[in-house]
mmCIF file as gemmi writes it, N, C-alpha and C atoms, coordinates in Angstrom:
data_model
loop_
_atom_site.group_PDB
_atom_site.id
_atom_site.type_symbol
_atom_site.label_atom_id
_atom_site.label_alt_id
_atom_site.label_comp_id
_atom_site.label_asym_id
_atom_site.label_entity_id
_atom_site.label_seq_id
_atom_site.pdbx_PDB_ins_code
_atom_site.Cartn_x
_atom_site.Cartn_y
_atom_site.Cartn_z
_atom_site.occupancy
_atom_site.B_iso_or_equiv
_atom_site.pdbx_formal_charge
_atom_site.auth_seq_id
_atom_site.auth_asym_id
_atom_site.pdbx_PDB_model_num
ATOM 1 N N . MET Axp A 1 ? 6.966 -2.543 20.034 1 0 ? 1 A 1
ATOM 2 C CA . MET Axp A 1 ? 6.451 -2.665 18.69 1 0 ? 1 A 1
ATOM 3 C C . MET Axp A 1 ? 5.011 -2.168 18.613 1 0 ? 1 A 1
ATOM 4 N N . LYS Axp A 2 ? 4.212 -2.51 19.598 1 0 ? 2 A 1
ATOM 5 C CA . LYS Axp A 2 ? 2.808 -2.094 19.572 1 0 ? 2 A 1
ATOM 6 C C . LYS Axp A 2 ? 2.673 -0.579 19.585 1 0 ? 2 A 1
ATOM 7 N N . GLU Axp A 3 ? 3.628 0.092 20.216 1 0 ? 3 A 1
ATOM 8 C CA . GLU Axp A 3 ? 3.561 1.553 20.299 1 0 ? 3 A 1
ATOM 9 C C . GLU Axp A 3 ? 3.739 2.215 18.927 1 0 ? 3 A 1
ATOM 10 N N . ILE Axp A 4 ? 4.605 1.644 18.097 1 0 ? 4 A 1
ATOM 11 C CA . ILE Axp A 4 ? 4.867 2.279 16.805 1 0 ? 4 A 1
ATOM 12 C C . ILE Axp A 4 ? 3.894 1.839 15.711 1 0 ? 4 A 1
ATOM 13 N N . VAL Axp A 5 ? 3.162 0.779 15.946 1 0 ? 5 A 1
ATOM 14 C CA . VAL Axp A 5 ? 2.222 0.294 14.923 1 0 ? 5 A 1
ATOM 15 C C . VAL Axp A 5 ? 1.232 1.38 14.547 1 0 ? 5 A 1
ATOM 16 N N . ASN Axp A 6 ? 0.637 2.028 15.513 1 0 ? 6 A 1
ATOM 17 C CA . ASN Axp A 6 ? -0.349 3.073 15.236 1 0 ? 6 A 1
ATOM 18 C C . ASN Axp A 6 ? 0.267 4.248 14.482 1 0 ? 6 A 1
ATOM 19 N N . GLN Axp A 7 ? 1.562 4.482 14.68 1 0 ? 7 A 1
ATOM 20 C CA . GLN Axp A 7 ? 2.229 5.593 14.012 1 0 ? 7 A 1
ATOM 21 C C . GLN Axp A 7 ? 2.566 5.275 12.557 1 0 ? 7 A 1
ATOM 22 N N . ILE Axp A 8 ? 2.798 3.997 12.23 1 0 ? 8 A 1
ATOM 23 C CA . ILE Axp A 8 ? 3.213 3.667 10.87 1 0 ? 8 A 1
ATOM 24 C C . ILE Axp A 8 ? 2.082 3.14 9.985 1 0 ? 8 A 1
ATOM 25 N N . VAL Axp A 9 ? 0.953 2.776 10.568 1 0 ? 9 A 1
ATOM 26 C CA . VAL Axp A 9 ? -0.138 2.215 9.772 1 0 ? 9 A 1
ATOM 27 C C . VAL Axp A 9 ? -0.65 3.208 8.74 1 0 ? 9 A 1
ATOM 28 N N . SER Axp A 10 ? -0.899 4.425 9.128 1 0 ? 10 A 1
ATOM 29 C CA . SER Axp A 10 ? -1.449 5.407 8.203 1 0 ? 10 A 1
ATOM 30 C C . SER Axp A 10 ? -0.5 5.73 7.051 1 0 ? 10 A 1
ATOM 31 N N . PRO Axp A 11 ? 0.774 6.063 7.325 1 0 ? 11 A 1
ATOM 32 C CA . PRO Axp A 11 ? 1.685 6.345 6.198 1 0 ? 11 A 1
ATOM 33 C C . PRO Axp A 11 ? 1.906 5.112 5.312 1 0 ? 11 A 1
ATOM 34 N N . LEU Axp A 12 ? 1.985 3.949 5.913 1 0 ? 12 A 1
ATOM 35 C CA . LEU Axp A 12 ? 2.201 2.729 5.144 1 0 ? 12 A 1
ATOM 36 C C . LEU Axp A 12 ? 1.003 2.415 4.254 1 0 ? 12 A 1
ATOM 37 N N . SER Axp A 13 ? -0.192 2.547 4.783 1 0 ? 13 A 1
ATOM 38 C CA . SER Axp A 13 ? -1.385 2.283 3.978 1 0 ? 13 A 1
ATOM 39 C C . SER Axp A 13 ? -1.512 3.319 2.857 1 0 ? 13 A 1
ATOM 40 N N . HIS Axp A 14 ? -1.098 4.56 3.119 1 0 ? 14 A 1
ATOM 41 C CA . HIS Axp A 14 ? -1.106 5.585 2.074 1 0 ? 14 A 1
ATOM 42 C C . HIS Axp A 14 ? -0.175 5.19 0.925 1 0 ? 14 A 1
ATOM 43 N N . LEU Axp A 15 ? 1.029 4.721 1.267 1 0 ? 15 A 1
ATOM 44 C CA . LEU Axp A 15 ? 1.986 4.298 0.242 1 0 ? 15 A 1
ATOM 45 C C . LEU Axp A 15 ? 1.462 3.11 -0.56 1 0 ? 15 A 1
ATOM 46 N N . VAL Axp A 16 ? 0.899 2.133 0.124 1 0 ? 16 A 1
ATOM 47 C CA . VAL Axp A 16 ? 0.374 0.949 -0.559 1 0 ? 16 A 1
ATOM 48 C C . VAL Axp A 16 ? -0.786 1.337 -1.466 1 0 ? 16 A 1
ATOM 49 N N . ASN Axp A 17 ? -1.674 2.196 -0.982 1 0 ? 17 A 1
ATOM 50 C CA . ASN Axp A 17 ? -2.804 2.633 -1.799 1 0 ? 17 A 1
ATOM 51 C C . ASN Axp A 17 ? -2.335 3.4 -3.037 1 0 ? 17 A 1
ATOM 52 N N . LYS Axp A 18 ? -1.325 4.238 -2.89 1 0 ? 18 A 1
ATOM 53 C CA . LYS Axp A 18 ? -0.777 4.973 -4.033 1 0 ? 18 A 1
ATOM 54 C C . LYS Axp A 18 ? -0.2 4.013 -5.067 1 0 ? 18 A 1
ATOM 55 N N . LYS Axp A 19 ? 0.515 2.988 -4.593 1 0 ? 19 A 1
ATOM 56 C CA . LYS Axp A 19 ? 1.087 1.988 -5.497 1 0 ? 19 A 1
ATOM 57 C C . LYS Axp A 19 ? -0.012 1.252 -6.248 1 0 ? 19 A 1
ATOM 58 N N . MET Axp A 20 ? -1.066 0.879 -5.546 1 0 ? 20 A 1
ATOM 59 C CA . MET Axp A 20 ? -2.152 0.149 -6.178 1 0 ? 20 A 1
ATOM 60 C C . MET Axp A 20 ? -2.877 1.024 -7.198 1 0 ? 20 A 1
ATOM 61 N N . GLN Axp A 21 ? -3.056 2.298 -6.886 1 0 ? 21 A 1
ATOM 62 C CA . GLN Axp A 21 ? -3.721 3.214 -7.809 1 0 ? 21 A 1
ATOM 63 C C . GLN Axp A 21 ? -2.878 3.461 -9.06 1 0 ? 21 A 1
ATOM 64 N N . SER Axp A 22 ? -1.567 3.418 -8.899 1 0 ? 22 A 1
ATOM 65 C CA . SER Axp A 22 ? -0.682 3.671 -10.038 1 0 ? 22 A 1
ATOM 66 C C . SER Axp A 22 ? -0.573 2.456 -10.951 1 0 ? 22 A 1
ATOM 67 N N . GLY Axp A 23 ? -1.028 1.3 -10.488 1 0 ? 23 A 1
ATOM 68 C CA . GLY Axp A 23 ? -0.978 0.097 -11.317 1 0 ? 23 A 1
ATOM 69 C C . GLY Axp A 23 ? 0.32 -0.668 -11.202 1 0 ? 23 A 1
ATOM 70 N N . THR Axp A 24 ? 1.226 -0.219 -10.345 1 0 ? 24 A 1
ATOM 71 C CA . THR Axp A 24 ? 2.476 -0.948 -10.141 1 0 ? 24 A 1
ATOM 72 C C . THR Axp A 24 ? 2.365 -1.794 -8.881 1 0 ? 24 A 1
ATOM 73 N N . VAL Axp A 25 ? 3.081 -2.891 -8.891 1 0 ? 25 A 1
ATOM 74 C CA . VAL Axp A 25 ? 3.05 -3.805 -7.751 1 0 ? 25 A 1
ATOM 75 C C . VAL Axp A 25 ? 4.419 -3.78 -7.087 1 0 ? 25 A 1
ATOM 76 N N . PRO Axp A 26 ? 4.463 -3.588 -5.767 1 0 ? 26 A 1
ATOM 77 C CA . PRO Axp A 26 ? 5.755 -3.61 -5.078 1 0 ? 26 A 1
ATOM 78 C C . PRO Axp A 26 ? 6.454 -4.958 -5.263 1 0 ? 26 A 1
ATOM 79 N N . LYS Axp A 27 ? 7.773 -4.938 -5.341 1 0 ? 27 A 1
ATOM 80 C CA . LYS Axp A 27 ? 8.545 -6.16 -5.555 1 0 ? 27 A 1
ATOM 81 C C . LYS Axp A 27 ? 8.248 -7.221 -4.501 1 0 ? 27 A 1
ATOM 82 N N . LEU Axp A 28 ? 8.038 -6.797 -3.278 1 0 ? 28 A 1
ATOM 83 C CA . LEU Axp A 28 ? 7.773 -7.75 -2.207 1 0 ? 28 A 1
ATOM 84 C C . LEU Axp A 28 ? 6.516 -8.57 -2.481 1 0 ? 28 A 1
ATOM 85 N N . PHE Axp A 29 ? 5.549 -7.984 -3.174 1 0 ? 29 A 1
ATOM 86 C CA . PHE Axp A 29 ? 4.322 -8.702 -3.489 1 0 ? 29 A 1
ATOM 87 C C . PHE Axp A 29 ? 4.55 -9.764 -4.556 1 0 ? 29 A 1
ATOM 88 N N . LYS Axp A 30 ? 5.66 -9.652 -5.295 1 0 ? 30 A 1
ATOM 89 C CA . LYS Axp A 30 ? 5.953 -10.586 -6.375 1 0 ? 30 A 1
ATOM 90 C C . LYS Axp A 30 ? 6.811 -11.758 -5.918 1 0 ? 30 A 1
ATOM 91 N N . VAL Axp A 31 ? 7.266 -11.738 -4.685 1 0 ? 31 A 1
ATOM 92 C CA . VAL Axp A 31 ? 8.151 -12.779 -4.178 1 0 ? 31 A 1
ATOM 93 C C . VAL Axp A 31 ? 7.341 -13.987 -3.733 1 0 ? 31 A 1
ATOM 94 N N . GLY Axp A 32 ? 7.809 -15.164 -4.104 1 0 ? 32 A 1
ATOM 95 C CA . GLY Axp A 32 ? 7.159 -16.394 -3.685 1 0 ? 32 A 1
ATOM 96 C C . GLY Axp A 32 ? 8.172 -17.525 -3.624 1 0 ? 32 A 1
ATOM 97 N N . ILE Axp A 33 ? 7.833 -18.569 -2.922 1 0 ? 33 A 1
ATOM 98 C CA . ILE Axp A 33 ? 8.676 -19.751 -2.825 1 0 ? 33 A 1
ATOM 99 C C . ILE Axp A 33 ? 7.995 -20.858 -3.611 1 0 ? 33 A 1
ATOM 100 N N . ILE Axp A 34 ? 8.704 -21.422 -4.567 1 0 ? 34 A 1
ATOM 101 C CA . ILE Axp A 34 ? 8.134 -22.485 -5.398 1 0 ? 34 A 1
ATOM 102 C C . ILE Axp A 34 ? 8.493 -23.832 -4.775 1 0 ? 34 A 1
ATOM 103 N N . LYS Axp A 35 ? 7.477 -24.627 -4.523 1 0 ? 35 A 1
ATOM 104 C CA . LYS Axp A 35 ? 7.64 -25.957 -3.924 1 0 ? 35 A 1
ATOM 105 C C . LYS Axp A 35 ? 7.002 -26.996 -4.833 1 0 ? 35 A 1
ATOM 106 N N . PRO Axp A 36 ? 7.615 -28.184 -4.944 1 0 ? 36 A 1
ATOM 107 C CA . PRO Axp A 36 ? 6.974 -29.251 -5.711 1 0 ? 36 A 1
ATOM 108 C C . PRO Axp A 36 ? 5.911 -29.953 -4.864 1 0 ? 36 A 1
ATOM 109 N N . LEU Axp A 37 ? 4.762 -30.189 -5.459 1 0 ? 37 A 1
ATOM 110 C CA . LEU Axp A 37 ? 3.67 -30.9 -4.792 1 0 ? 37 A 1
ATOM 111 C C . LEU Axp A 37 ? 3.465 -32.222 -5.518 1 0 ? 37 A 1
ATOM 112 N N . HIS Axp A 38 ? 3.619 -33.316 -4.79 1 0 ? 38 A 1
ATOM 113 C CA . HIS Axp A 38 ? 3.48 -34.642 -5.403 1 0 ? 38 A 1
ATOM 114 C C . HIS Axp A 38 ? 2.015 -34.903 -5.722 1 0 ? 38 A 1
ATOM 115 N N . LYS Axp A 39 ? 1.734 -35.21 -6.992 1 0 ? 39 A 1
ATOM 116 C CA . LYS Axp A 39 ? 0.359 -35.442 -7.445 1 0 ? 39 A 1
ATOM 117 C C . LYS Axp A 39 ? -0.044 -36.908 -7.295 1 0 ? 39 A 1
ATOM 118 N N . GLY Axp A 40 ? 0.901 -37.788 -7.214 1 0 ? 40 A 1
ATOM 119 C CA . GLY Axp A 40 ? 0.622 -39.219 -7.151 1 0 ? 40 A 1
ATOM 120 C C . GLY Axp A 40 ? 1.57 -39.96 -8.069 1 0 ? 40 A 1
ATOM 121 N N . GLY Axp A 41 ? 1.604 -41.242 -7.945 1 0 ? 41 A 1
ATOM 122 C CA . GLY Axp A 41 ? 2.5 -42.035 -8.772 1 0 ? 41 A 1
ATOM 123 C C . GLY Axp A 41 ? 3.873 -42.142 -8.16 1 0 ? 41 A 1
ATOM 124 N N . ASP Axp A 42 ? 4.855 -42.367 -9.026 1 0 ? 42 A 1
ATOM 125 C CA . ASP Axp A 42 ? 6.236 -42.576 -8.594 1 0 ? 42 A 1
ATOM 126 C C . ASP Axp A 42 ? 6.87 -41.254 -8.172 1 0 ? 42 A 1
ATOM 127 N N . LYS Axp A 43 ? 7.402 -41.216 -6.967 1 0 ? 43 A 1
ATOM 128 C CA . LYS Axp A 43 ? 8.014 -39.984 -6.456 1 0 ? 43 A 1
ATOM 129 C C . LYS Axp A 43 ? 9.337 -39.666 -7.136 1 0 ? 43 A 1
ATOM 130 N N . LYS Axp A 44 ? 9.88 -40.619 -7.919 1 0 ? 44 A 1
ATOM 131 C CA . LYS Axp A 44 ? 11.143 -40.389 -8.618 1 0 ? 44 A 1
ATOM 132 C C . LYS Axp A 44 ? 10.934 -39.729 -9.986 1 0 ? 44 A 1
ATOM 133 N N . ILE Axp A 45 ? 9.693 -39.664 -10.454 1 0 ? 45 A 1
ATOM 134 C CA . ILE Axp A 45 ? 9.397 -39.091 -11.764 1 0 ? 45 A 1
ATOM 135 C C . ILE Axp A 45 ? 8.936 -37.642 -11.596 1 0 ? 45 A 1
ATOM 136 N N . MET Axp A 46 ? 9.677 -36.719 -12.227 1 0 ? 46 A 1
ATOM 137 C CA . MET Axp A 46 ? 9.388 -35.295 -12.065 1 0 ? 46 A 1
ATOM 138 C C . MET Axp A 46 ? 8.015 -34.899 -12.593 1 0 ? 46 A 1
ATOM 139 N N . SER Axp A 47 ? 7.512 -35.592 -13.602 1 0 ? 47 A 1
ATOM 140 C CA . SER Axp A 47 ? 6.204 -35.225 -14.157 1 0 ? 47 A 1
ATOM 141 C C . SER Axp A 47 ? 5.056 -35.572 -13.215 1 0 ? 47 A 1
ATOM 142 N N . ASP Axp A 48 ? 5.357 -36.289 -12.126 1 0 ? 48 A 1
ATOM 143 C CA . ASP Axp A 48 ? 4.344 -36.595 -11.12 1 0 ? 48 A 1
ATOM 144 C C . ASP Axp A 48 ? 4.264 -35.509 -10.044 1 0 ? 48 A 1
ATOM 145 N N . TYR Axp A 49 ? 4.898 -34.378 -10.302 1 0 ? 49 A 1
ATOM 146 C CA . TYR Axp A 49 ? 4.887 -33.246 -9.38 1 0 ? 49 A 1
ATOM 147 C C . TYR Axp A 49 ? 4.277 -32.03 -10.066 1 0 ? 49 A 1
ATOM 148 N N . CYS Axp A 50 ? 3.651 -31.198 -9.275 1 0 ? 50 A 1
ATOM 149 C CA . CYS Axp A 50 ? 3.073 -29.945 -9.757 1 0 ? 50 A 1
ATOM 150 C C . CYS Axp A 50 ? 3.705 -28.806 -8.951 1 0 ? 50 A 1
ATOM 151 N N . PRO Axp A 51 ? 4.226 -27.764 -9.604 1 0 ? 51 A 1
ATOM 152 C CA . PRO Axp A 51 ? 4.816 -26.658 -8.838 1 0 ? 51 A 1
ATOM 153 C C . PRO Axp A 51 ? 3.725 -25.78 -8.224 1 0 ? 51 A 1
ATOM 154 N N . ILE Axp A 52 ? 3.902 -25.44 -6.969 1 0 ? 52 A 1
ATOM 155 C CA . ILE Axp A 52 ? 3.009 -24.485 -6.316 1 0 ? 52 A 1
ATOM 156 C C . ILE Axp A 52 ? 3.855 -23.329 -5.796 1 0 ? 52 A 1
ATOM 157 N N . THR Axp A 53 ? 3.265 -22.171 -5.71 1 0 ? 53 A 1
ATOM 158 C CA . THR Axp A 53 ? 3.976 -20.999 -5.221 1 0 ? 53 A 1
ATOM 159 C C . THR Axp A 53 ? 3.374 -20.549 -3.902 1 0 ? 53 A 1
ATOM 160 N N . LEU Axp A 54 ? 4.227 -20.456 -2.893 1 0 ? 54 A 1
ATOM 161 C CA . LEU Axp A 54 ? 3.816 -19.942 -1.591 1 0 ? 54 A 1
ATOM 162 C C . LEU Axp A 54 ? 4.08 -18.444 -1.607 1 0 ? 54 A 1
ATOM 163 N N . ILE Axp A 55 ? 3.032 -17.644 -1.423 1 0 ? 55 A 1
ATOM 164 C CA . ILE Axp A 55 ? 3.18 -16.194 -1.462 1 0 ? 55 A 1
ATOM 165 C C . ILE Axp A 55 ? 3.082 -15.608 -0.063 1 0 ? 55 A 1
ATOM 166 N N . VAL Axp A 56 ? 3.53 -14.405 0.064 1 0 ? 56 A 1
ATOM 167 C CA . VAL Axp A 56 ? 3.444 -13.692 1.335 1 0 ? 56 A 1
ATOM 168 C C . VAL Axp A 56 ? 1.996 -13.251 1.516 1 0 ? 56 A 1
ATOM 169 N N . THR Axp A 57 ? 1.346 -13.726 2.562 1 0 ? 57 A 1
ATOM 170 C CA . THR Axp A 57 ? -0.07 -13.425 2.738 1 0 ? 57 A 1
ATOM 171 C C . THR Axp A 57 ? -0.317 -12.202 3.605 1 0 ? 57 A 1
ATOM 172 N N . ARG Axp A 58 ? 0.645 -11.784 4.365 1 0 ? 58 A 1
ATOM 173 C CA . ARG Axp A 58 ? 0.423 -10.616 5.228 1 0 ? 58 A 1
ATOM 174 C C . ARG Axp A 58 ? 0.119 -9.375 4.403 1 0 ? 58 A 1
ATOM 175 N N . GLN Axp A 59 ? 0.787 -9.213 3.276 1 0 ? 59 A 1
ATOM 176 C CA . GLN Axp A 59 ? 0.526 -8.061 2.432 1 0 ? 59 A 1
ATOM 177 C C . GLN Axp A 59 ? -0.884 -8.114 1.883 1 0 ? 59 A 1
ATOM 178 N N . MET Axp A 60 ? -1.343 -9.288 1.468 1 0 ? 60 A 1
ATOM 179 C CA . MET Axp A 60 ? -2.683 -9.409 0.913 1 0 ? 60 A 1
ATOM 180 C C . MET Axp A 60 ? -3.739 -9.16 1.991 1 0 ? 60 A 1
ATOM 181 N N . ASN Axp A 61 ? -3.492 -9.631 3.205 1 0 ? 61 A 1
ATOM 182 C CA . ASN Axp A 61 ? -4.423 -9.362 4.306 1 0 ? 61 A 1
ATOM 183 C C . ASN Axp A 61 ? -4.499 -7.87 4.584 1 0 ? 61 A 1
ATOM 184 N N . PHE Axp A 62 ? -3.362 -7.184 4.505 1 0 ? 62 A 1
ATOM 185 C CA . PHE Axp A 62 ? -3.327 -5.742 4.739 1 0 ? 62 A 1
ATOM 186 C C . PHE Axp A 62 ? -4.181 -5.025 3.694 1 0 ? 62 A 1
ATOM 187 N N . ILE Axp A 63 ? -4.061 -5.441 2.452 1 0 ? 63 A 1
ATOM 188 C CA . ILE Axp A 63 ? -4.836 -4.812 1.376 1 0 ? 63 A 1
ATOM 189 C C . ILE Axp A 63 ? -6.323 -5.051 1.576 1 0 ? 63 A 1
ATOM 190 N N . ARG Axp A 64 ? -6.701 -6.266 1.933 1 0 ? 64 A 1
ATOM 191 C CA . ARG Axp A 64 ? -8.113 -6.59 2.124 1 0 ? 64 A 1
ATOM 192 C C . ARG Axp A 64 ? -8.742 -5.768 3.247 1 0 ? 64 A 1
ATOM 193 N N . LYS Axp A 65 ? -7.984 -5.535 4.315 1 0 ? 65 A 1
ATOM 194 C CA . LYS Axp A 65 ? -8.515 -4.775 5.442 1 0 ? 65 A 1
ATOM 195 C C . LYS Axp A 65 ? -8.751 -3.31 5.071 1 0 ? 65 A 1
ATOM 196 N N . ARG Axp A 66 ? -7.938 -2.789 4.149 1 0 ? 66 A 1
ATOM 197 C CA . ARG Axp A 66 ? -8.025 -1.378 3.789 1 0 ? 66 A 1
ATOM 198 C C . ARG Axp A 66 ? -9.111 -1.106 2.757 1 0 ? 66 A 1
ATOM 199 N N . THR Axp A 67 ? -9.541 -2.12 2.006 1 0 ? 67 A 1
ATOM 200 C CA . THR Axp A 67 ? -10.528 -1.886 0.937 1 0 ? 67 A 1
ATOM 201 C C . THR Axp A 67 ? -11.927 -2.14 1.402 1 0 ? 67 A 1
């Protein structure tokens, strides 16, 4: 895997940069897992929960390193 990383980083970063410049977001960046977070109170009452979204952070780290 380490051998091919250097070969795919440049083309992959080019594609991501083109997508960002065009104003479109890749579908993978829009994927998240929604989990309920208990805010307090009775755990049986749905209004005592707040939805949070877990997003893929590797893509965001990749973007930050390139900018």
